[in-house]
C-alpha positions in Angstrom: -58.5 7.8 31.6 -59.2 11.3 31.8 -56.1 13.3 32.7 -57.4 15.9 34.9 -54.6 18.0 36.2 -51.7 19.9 34.5 -49.5 17.9 36.5 -50.8 14.3 35.2 -50.6 15.7 31.6 -47.1 16.5 32.1 -46.2 13.1 33.8 -47.9 11.4 30.7 -45.9 13.4 28.3 -42.8 12.5 30.3 -43.8 8.9 30.4 -44.2 8.8 26.6 -40.8 10.7 26.1 -38.9 8.3 28.4 -40.5 5.4 27.3 -39.8 5.8 23.7 -36.2 6.8 24.4 -35.9 3.7 26.1 -37.6 1.7 23.6 -35.4 3.0 20.7 -32.2 3.1 22.9 -32.6 -0.5 23.6 -33.0 -1.2 20.2 -29.6 0.3 19.1 -27.9 -1.2 21.9 -29.2 -4.7 21.0 -28.1 -3.9 17.1 -24.6 -2.9 18.7 -24.4 -6.1 21.0 -25.4 -8.6 18.2 -22.7 -6.9 15.7 -20.1 -9.4 17.5 -21.9 -12.3 16.7 -21.9 -14.3 13.4 -25.0 -14.5 11.2 -26.2 -17.9 11.6 -28.7 -19.6 13.6 -26.1 -20.2 16.4 -24.5 -17.4 18.6 -20.8 -17.7 17.6 -18.7 -14.8 17.6 -17.2 -13.5 14.3 -14.0 -15.1 13.6 -10.5 -13.5 13.5 -11.6 -10.2 15.4 -9.1 -8.7 17.6 -10.0 -7.8 21.2 -9.9 -4.1 20.7 -12.8 -4.5 18.2 -14.8 -6.8 20.5 -14.2 -4.5 23.4 -15.1 -1.4 21.3 -18.5 -2.9 20.6 -19.0 -3.7 24.5 -17.9 -0.2 25.6 -20.5 1.4 23.2 -23.1 -1.0 24.6 -22.1 -0.3 28.0 -22.0 3.3 27.5 -25.6 3.6 26.2 -26.8 2.3 29.5 -26.2 5.8 30.8 -29.1 7.0 28.5 -31.5 4.1 28.5 -31.3 3.1 32.2 -32.7 6.4 33.7 -35.4 6.6 31.2 -36.6 3.4 31.9 -36.6 4.0 35.7 -38.4 7.2 35.1 -41.2 5.6 32.7 -41.6 2.8 35.6 -42.3 5.3 38.3 -44.8 7.0 36.3 -46.4 3.7 35.4 -46.6 2.9 39.0 -48.1 6.3 39.9 -50.8 5.8 37.1 -51.4 2.2 38.2 -52.4 3.4 41.6 -54.2 6.8 40.6 -56.2 5.3 38.0 -57.2 1.8 39.2 -61.0 2.7 39.5 -60.8 3.2 35.7 -59.5 -0.3 35.0 -62.9 -1.5 34.2 -63.9 1.2 31.6 -60.3 1.8 30.2 -59.1 -1.9 29.4 -56.3 -0.5 27.2 -54.7 1.0 30.3 -55.1 -2.0 32.4 -53.4 -4.3 29.7 -50.7 -1.6 29.3 -50.0 -1.2 32.9 -50.1 -5.1 33.4 -47.6 -5.7 30.5 -45.4 -3.1 31.7 -45.2 -4.6 34.9 -44.8 -8.0 33.7 -41.9 -7.4 31.7 -40.4 -5.1 34.3 -38.4 -7.6 36.4 -36.7 -8.9 33.4 -35.9 -5.4 32.4 -34.6 -4.7 35.7 -32.6 -7.8 35.8 -30.9 -6.7 32.4 -30.4 -3.3 34.0 -28.4 -5.0 36.9 -26.4 -6.7 34.4 -25.8 -3.6 32.3 -24.5 -1.5 35.6 -22.2 -4.3 36.4 -20.8 -4.4 33.0 -20.5 -0.6 33.1 -18.7 -0.7 36.5 -16.2 -3.3 35.2 -15.4 -1.5 32.3 -15.2 2.0 33.2 -14.4 1.9 36.9 -12.3 -1.4 36.7 -10.2 -0.7 33.6 -11.3 -3.7 32.1 -10.4 -4.1 28.2 -10.1 -7.7 27.9 -13.2 -9.3 25.8 -12.5 -12.8 27.3 -12.4 -11.7 31.0 -14.8 -13.4 33.5 -16.7 -10.1 34.0 -17.5 -9.4 30.2 -18.3 -13.1 29.8 -20.8 -13.1 32.6 -22.5 -9.7 32.1 -22.4 -9.5 28.5 -21.8 -12.4 26.7 -23.9 -14.7 28.6 -27.0 -12.3 28.0 -26.8 -13.0 24.6 -25.9 -16.6 24.1 -28.3 -18.1 27.3 -31.5 -19.2 25.7 -33.8 -18.3 28.8 -32.4 -14.8 28.9 -32.5 -14.2 25.4 -35.7 -15.5 25.1 -37.2 -13.5 28.2 -35.8 -10.5 26.8 -37.1 -10.5 23.5 -40.7 -11.2 24.9 -40.3 -8.3 27.2 -39.5 -5.9 24.4 -42.4 -7.3 22.3 -44.8 -6.6 25.2 -43.3 -3.2 25.6 -44.0 -2.5 21.8 -47.6 -3.8 22.4 -48.0 -1.2 24.9 -47.6 1.6 22.4 -50.3 0.0 20.2 -52.6 -0.2 23.2 -51.8 3.4 23.9 -52.8 4.6 20.5 -55.7 2.5 19.6 -56.9 2.2 23.0 -59.0 -1.2 23.0 -61.5 -2.1 25.3 -62.6 1.4 25.9 -66.1 1.8 27.2 -68.0 4.8 26.7 -69.6 5.9 29.8 
């Protein structure tokens, strides 16, 4: 992949910045979310914790959506642009092809999680919901981390996105022309 114009170089820089901010922000959000769970093999809530402490954690998790969601959408738009623009270079830049495929395979799960995050944020900030055991918090926060399929696919998509960084740095399957 040979970036030819200043615009393409700027887009690549914006992608790396947005992708890094999203990846780091998602990690921080996940750490915050898991702080309400007991440290065991099962996903059980910490015992004897007040509703206010649980909701403060959910509030922080939802508030961070404002930072992570736009950066992911920017990165997604730039990936789609580069996927179309450089499709002729896939044979000589295997790392580019693998990175784009991994990003696009992980995108549906990330977009579904983003949908849940927006719904959660709307119920907390605009709906004034401050009850952890309400139906909305249970559906949009708790089930996200306790449902096996969703937790597994979220983890796999996160690992796929981490792999993209490795591909960008070391650029495997790059043919010399």
